[in-house]
MIZAMI-903503 format. One record per residue (C-alpha): residue number from 0; residue in one letter; x, y, z. Coordinates in nm, 2 decimals. Layout:
// residues N
  seq  type       u       v       w
  NUM     a       X       Y       Z
...
//
This chain:
// residues 322
  seq  type       u       v       w
    0     m   -1.30   -1.47    1.28
    1     g   -1.66   -1.53    1.44
    2     i   -1.86   -1.41    1.15
    3     e   -1.91   -1.62    0.83
    4     y   -1.89   -1.44    0.48
    5     g   -2.02   -1.53    0.15
    6     v   -2.07   -1.41   -0.17
    7     q   -2.36   -1.46   -0.45
    8     l   -2.31   -1.36   -0.85
    9     r   -2.58   -1.25   -1.04
   10     p   -2.61   -1.22   -1.42
   11     a   -2.63   -0.85   -1.50
   12     p   -2.61   -0.66   -1.86
   13     l   -2.26   -0.67   -1.97
   14     v   -2.05   -0.36   -1.91
   15     k   -1.67   -0.30   -2.03
   16     l   -1.45   -0.05   -1.91
   17     p   -1.29    0.16   -2.21
   18     g   -0.98    0.07   -2.33
   19     q   -0.75   -0.22   -2.29
   20     v   -0.73   -0.41   -1.93
   21     d   -0.42   -0.61   -1.84
   22     s   -0.42   -0.53   -1.46
   23     n   -0.65   -0.41   -1.17
   24     s   -0.84   -0.08   -1.27
   25     p   -0.81    0.18   -0.98
   26     a   -1.13    0.44   -0.96
   27     h   -1.17    0.77   -0.78
   28     w   -1.43    1.05   -0.74
   29     e   -1.39    1.41   -0.79
   30     g   -1.72    1.55   -0.72
   31     d   -1.99    1.37   -0.91
   32     t   -1.75    1.26   -1.20
   33     l   -1.61    0.89   -1.17
   34     f   -1.25    0.87   -1.30
   35     v   -1.11    0.51   -1.40
   36     f   -0.77    0.42   -1.52
   37     t   -0.71    0.12   -1.74
   38     s   -0.38   -0.02   -1.83
   39     a   -0.18   -0.28   -2.07
   40     g    0.15   -0.16   -2.08
   41     h    0.08    0.19   -2.05
   42     p   -0.23    0.39   -1.83
   43     f   -0.53    0.52   -1.99
   44     r   -0.76    0.74   -1.81
   45     c   -1.16    0.75   -1.85
   46     f   -1.44    0.92   -1.67
   47     g   -1.79    0.98   -1.64
   48     k   -2.11    1.05   -1.41
   49     s   -2.11    0.67   -1.34
   50     l   -1.96    0.33   -1.41
   51     f   -2.21    0.29   -1.72
   52     t   -2.11    0.64   -1.89
   53     l   -1.75    0.64   -1.92
   54     s   -1.62    0.80   -2.19
   55     g   -1.28    1.05   -2.30
   56     l   -1.00    0.77   -2.29
   57     k   -0.69    0.92   -2.32
   58     p   -0.34    0.79   -2.23
   59     v   -0.18    0.99   -1.91
   60     r    0.17    1.13   -1.89
   61     f    0.45    1.08   -1.68
   62     n    0.74    1.30   -1.61
   63     n    0.99    1.05   -1.71
   64     e    1.05    0.78   -1.95
   65     v    1.15    0.41   -1.81
   66     n    1.28    0.12   -1.99
   67     g    0.97   -0.11   -1.99
   68     g    0.56   -0.07   -1.93
   69     r    0.43    0.07   -1.66
   70     w    0.04   -0.03   -1.55
   71     i   -0.15    0.19   -1.29
   72     e   -0.31   -0.06   -1.07
   73     s   -0.40    0.14   -0.75
   74     t   -0.50    0.51   -0.64
   75     w   -0.58    0.69   -0.33
   76     k   -0.70    1.09   -0.34
   77     t   -0.66    1.31   -0.05
   78     e   -0.90    1.58    0.06
   79     d   -0.68    1.86   -0.08
   80     g   -0.71    1.72   -0.42
   81     i   -0.37    1.53   -0.47
   82     l   -0.40    1.20   -0.62
   83     y   -0.14    0.95   -0.52
   84     g   -0.10    0.61   -0.75
   85     w    0.13    0.30   -0.77
   86     y    0.23    0.14   -1.06
   87     h    0.34   -0.22   -1.18
   88     f    0.66   -0.18   -1.42
   89     e    0.81   -0.44   -1.64
   90     p    1.17   -0.37   -1.70
   91     r    1.32   -0.48   -2.05
   92     n    1.59   -0.68   -2.08
   93     v    1.59   -0.89   -1.77
   94     c    1.65   -1.22   -1.92
   95     p    1.80   -1.11   -2.27
   96     g    1.72   -1.36   -2.55
   97     t    1.38   -1.45   -2.36
   98     n    1.04   -1.25   -2.30
   99     l    1.08   -1.29   -1.89
  100     t    1.09   -0.99   -1.72
  101     a    1.10   -0.94   -1.31
  102     p    0.82   -0.68   -1.20
  103     q    0.89   -0.39   -0.95
  104     i    0.61   -0.15   -0.80
  105     g    0.66    0.23   -0.81
  106     a    0.46    0.52   -0.67
  107     l    0.31    0.83   -0.83
  108     r    0.18    1.17   -0.77
  109     s   -0.09    1.37   -0.99
  110     h   -0.23    1.72   -0.92
  111     d   -0.47    1.71   -1.19
  112     n   -0.68    1.39   -1.09
  113     g   -0.43    1.14   -1.30
  114     e   -0.39    1.34   -1.65
  115     t   -0.05    1.38   -1.59
  116     w    0.20    1.20   -1.32
  117     e    0.48    1.25   -1.13
  118     d    0.69    0.93   -1.07
  119     l    0.81    0.91   -0.74
  120     g    1.02    0.61   -0.77
  121     i    1.04    0.23   -0.71
  122     v    0.93    0.11   -0.34
  123     l    0.89   -0.23   -0.39
  124     k    1.19   -0.46   -0.55
  125     a    1.28   -0.84   -0.53
  126     p    1.63   -0.93   -0.48
  127     d    1.86   -0.97   -0.76
  128     e    1.94   -1.34   -0.66
  129     t    1.57   -1.42   -0.64
  130     i    1.55   -1.38   -1.01
  131     d    1.58   -1.68   -1.21
  132     c    1.60   -1.66   -1.62
  133     t    1.54   -2.04   -1.62
  134     a    1.13   -1.99   -1.49
  135     q    0.94   -2.17   -1.72
  136     n    0.55   -2.00   -1.61
  137     g    0.57   -1.80   -1.95
  138     y    0.60   -1.45   -1.81
  139     f    0.82   -1.35   -1.49
  140     a    1.15   -1.46   -1.38
  141     g    1.09   -1.32   -1.01
  142     g    1.01   -1.02   -0.90
  143     h    0.68   -0.84   -0.73
  144     g    0.37   -0.71   -0.89
  145     d    0.04   -0.74   -0.97
  146     f   -0.06   -0.56   -0.67
  147     c   -0.36   -0.34   -0.50
  148     v   -0.30   -0.06   -0.24
  149     m   -0.53    0.03    0.08
  150     l   -0.50    0.28    0.34
  151     d   -0.65    0.19    0.66
  152     a   -0.94    0.34    0.83
  153     k   -0.77    0.56    1.03
  154     s   -0.56    0.68    0.74
  155     e   -0.21    0.56    0.92
  156     w   -0.08    0.29    0.70
  157     l   -0.08    0.21    0.33
  158     y   -0.09   -0.17    0.28
  159     f    0.02   -0.32   -0.03
  160     f   -0.12   -0.67   -0.13
  161     f    0.14   -0.77   -0.41
  162     g    0.25   -1.12   -0.60
  163     n    0.63   -1.24   -0.51
  164     y    0.72   -1.45   -0.80
  165     g    1.06   -1.54   -0.73
  166     g    1.32   -1.76   -0.49
  167     n    1.24   -2.02   -0.26
  168     v    0.88   -2.15   -0.33
  169     l    0.79   -2.11    0.05
  170     e    0.84   -1.72   -0.03
  171     q    0.63   -1.72   -0.34
  172     g    0.27   -1.64   -0.36
  173     v    0.03   -1.35   -0.25
  174     c    0.27   -1.13   -0.02
  175     v    0.18   -0.77    0.22
  176     a    0.40   -0.46    0.30
  177     r    0.30   -0.16    0.47
  178     m    0.39    0.25    0.47
  179     r    0.26    0.50    0.70
  180     w    0.02    0.72    0.50
  181     s    0.21    1.03    0.61
  182     e    0.58    0.93    0.40
  183     r    0.38    0.90    0.09
  184     d    0.54    1.22   -0.09
  185     n    0.88    1.05    0.00
  186     p    0.80    0.67   -0.04
  187     v    1.11    0.54   -0.12
  188     g    1.26    0.34    0.15
  189     k    0.95    0.39    0.36
  190     v    0.80    0.03    0.28
  191     w    0.81   -0.26    0.49
  192     k    0.75   -0.62    0.42
  193     w    0.62   -0.86    0.64
  194     h    0.81   -1.15    0.73
  195     n    0.83   -1.41    0.99
  196     g    0.53   -1.24    1.19
  197     g    0.68   -0.88    1.16
  198     w    0.73   -0.59    0.97
  199     s    1.10   -0.64    0.96
  200     e    1.18   -0.64    0.59
  201     p    1.30   -0.28    0.35
  202     g    1.05   -0.30    0.08
  203     i    1.35   -0.26   -0.15
  204     d    1.55   -0.62   -0.19
  205     g    1.41   -0.75    0.16
  206     k    1.25   -1.09    0.19
  207     v    0.90   -1.18    0.24
  208     t    0.65   -1.43    0.39
  209     p    0.33   -1.49    0.19
  210     i    0.00   -1.48    0.35
  211     f   -0.13   -1.72    0.08
  212     p    0.22   -1.95   -0.05
  213     a    0.21   -2.10   -0.35
  214     t    0.14   -2.47   -0.42
  215     v    0.38   -2.51   -0.71
  216     a    0.71   -2.29   -0.75
  217     w    0.66   -2.00   -1.03
  218     q    0.99   -2.15   -1.20
  219     r    0.82   -2.44   -1.30
  220     e    0.58   -2.52   -1.59
  221     d    0.31   -2.66   -1.34
  222     c    0.33   -2.33   -1.14
  223     e    0.06   -2.31   -0.92
  224     s   -0.04   -1.99   -0.73
  225     f   -0.27   -1.74   -0.60
  226     w   -0.19   -1.40   -0.76
  227     g   -0.34   -1.06   -0.87
  228     p   -0.48   -0.95   -0.51
  229     s   -0.80   -0.69   -0.53
  230     v   -0.90   -0.56   -0.18
  231     h   -1.18   -0.35   -0.11
  232     f   -1.35   -0.26    0.23
  233     n   -1.73   -0.40    0.22
  234     t   -1.93   -0.15    0.42
  235     h   -2.22   -0.40    0.44
  236     l   -1.99   -0.68    0.57
  237     g   -1.79   -0.43    0.79
  238     c   -1.46   -0.61    0.68
  239     y   -1.24   -0.59    0.39
  240     v   -1.25   -0.84    0.07
  241     m   -0.99   -0.98   -0.11
  242     l   -1.06   -1.13   -0.47
  243     l   -0.78   -1.34   -0.62
  244     n   -0.70   -1.52   -0.92
  245     r   -0.53   -1.86   -0.91
  246     a   -0.31   -1.99   -1.17
  247     k   -0.25   -2.37   -1.27
  248     g    0.03   -2.43   -1.53
  249     k    0.21   -2.23   -1.76
  250     g    0.08   -1.92   -1.94
  251     w   -0.09   -1.86   -1.61
  252     v   -0.39   -2.10   -1.68
  253     q   -0.69   -1.96   -1.49
  254     e   -0.78   -2.22   -1.28
  255     g   -1.05   -1.98   -1.08
  256     i   -1.16   -1.69   -0.89
  257     y   -1.14   -1.68   -0.51
  258     v   -1.24   -1.47   -0.21
  259     s   -1.09   -1.40    0.12
  260     f   -1.21   -1.18    0.43
  261     s   -1.02   -1.01    0.71
  262     k   -1.14   -0.80    0.99
  263     d   -0.84   -0.64    1.08
  264     i   -0.61   -0.53    0.77
  265     a   -0.27   -0.46    1.01
  266     e   -0.30   -0.87    1.07
  267     p   -0.21   -1.05    0.76
  268     k   -0.26   -1.35    0.94
  269     s   -0.66   -1.30    0.98
  270     w   -0.74   -1.34    0.61
  271     t   -1.00   -1.61    0.56
  272     k   -0.91   -1.94    0.36
  273     p   -0.97   -1.86    0.01
  274     q   -1.29   -1.99   -0.14
  275     k   -1.35   -2.04   -0.47
  276     i   -1.64   -1.84   -0.66
  277     y   -1.59   -1.88   -1.05
  278     d   -1.46   -2.17   -1.23
  279     g   -1.22   -2.01   -1.47
  280     g   -1.27   -1.68   -1.57
  281     r   -1.06   -1.40   -1.68
  282     w   -0.76   -1.23   -1.51
  283     y   -0.75   -0.93   -1.30
  284     p   -1.13   -0.99   -1.09
  285     q   -1.22   -0.68   -0.91
  286     v   -1.50   -0.51   -0.75
  287     i   -1.65   -0.20   -0.82
  288     g   -1.93   -0.06   -0.61
  289     l   -2.24    0.07   -0.72
  290     g   -2.28    0.34   -0.46
  291     q   -2.25    0.72   -0.50
  292     g   -1.86    0.74   -0.39
  293     e   -1.81    0.39   -0.41
  294     t   -1.47    0.24   -0.62
  295     d   -1.30   -0.04   -0.63
  296     k   -1.16    0.02   -0.27
  297     v   -1.52    0.06   -0.08
  298     a   -1.82   -0.10   -0.21
  299     g   -2.14   -0.20   -0.01
  300     k   -2.39   -0.51   -0.02
  301     f   -2.41   -0.48   -0.40
  302     a   -2.15   -0.42   -0.65
  303     r   -2.03   -0.52   -1.02
  304     l   -1.77   -0.81   -1.03
  305     f   -1.51   -0.72   -1.34
  306     m   -1.30   -0.97   -1.51
  307     g   -1.05   -0.80   -1.74
  308     g   -1.25   -0.49   -1.75
  309     v   -1.56   -0.67   -1.83
  310     s   -1.86   -0.73   -1.61
  311     e   -2.15   -0.97   -1.66
  312     w   -2.22   -1.02   -1.28
  313     e   -2.34   -0.86   -1.00
  314     i   -2.18   -0.98   -0.68
  315     v   -2.38   -0.95   -0.36
  316     f   -2.20   -0.96   -0.04
  317     l   -2.37   -1.18    0.24
  318     n   -2.36   -1.24    0.57
  319     t   -2.42   -1.64    0.65
  320     d   -2.76   -1.53    0.82
  321     e   -2.91   -1.34    0.50
//
């Protein structure tokens, strides 16, 4: 990339997002009000004048019922006030007699800042033949989930960064897909996965090539892989930053939290080798910026590092010459 980047963690006063947190927690501004969504099987919305004054926690409402849980993991708001969201869906009864599921990723739309949502359908799904009900990781028999969505600087493409948990081990790990922003109101069938160097596979049942492959297959009890990407654009560095969990062993034991950087979100191979920034920790590391207008999607030199909705650290983004 020509430029080296780094991060520094500094202890900071405790901040907790309201509600239970079992996923990435997206945020957006409406005027001088910050809205944040937290999820643990069903999403809740809170709001405040800053990250430190959030309140008003209430469950969101959907226009439909689904046979399983939904987690809102990413949002993007348009200039005309429409809020788009994407959810991690865990269908029930994927592997009868077990607690295993195989997540999928769906799209949403809201006209009231996320109080109510219209479900636009599933946009990312793994092939059925990759589901393995003998999987030993404790949670998933396969599927696509634990994701974030980023809009590029030209508002041309939405990029989905997600975990693939099934199929051949060479296909497992952190993957990427994209969809034209202009097709956001009718997204089913419009998402394309990156595979073998091109955006060539359909979002529904298509194949994937991971940008960060699993080390040990998710089917195994000693599974080892990056997962749960959280991406933001960092205005201080002028590049994209991805935080990652790394699971090692049944129950997804948290081995550590890692960071990767990319100048070009359209080039999956541009991401740098993940570097560990924290030993152990909790699931779902993400950044929320501290400046006006900053969220989980854009931050500057200083931000808060959250793990599972709890922040005890300020994260500082640095060029190597700083």
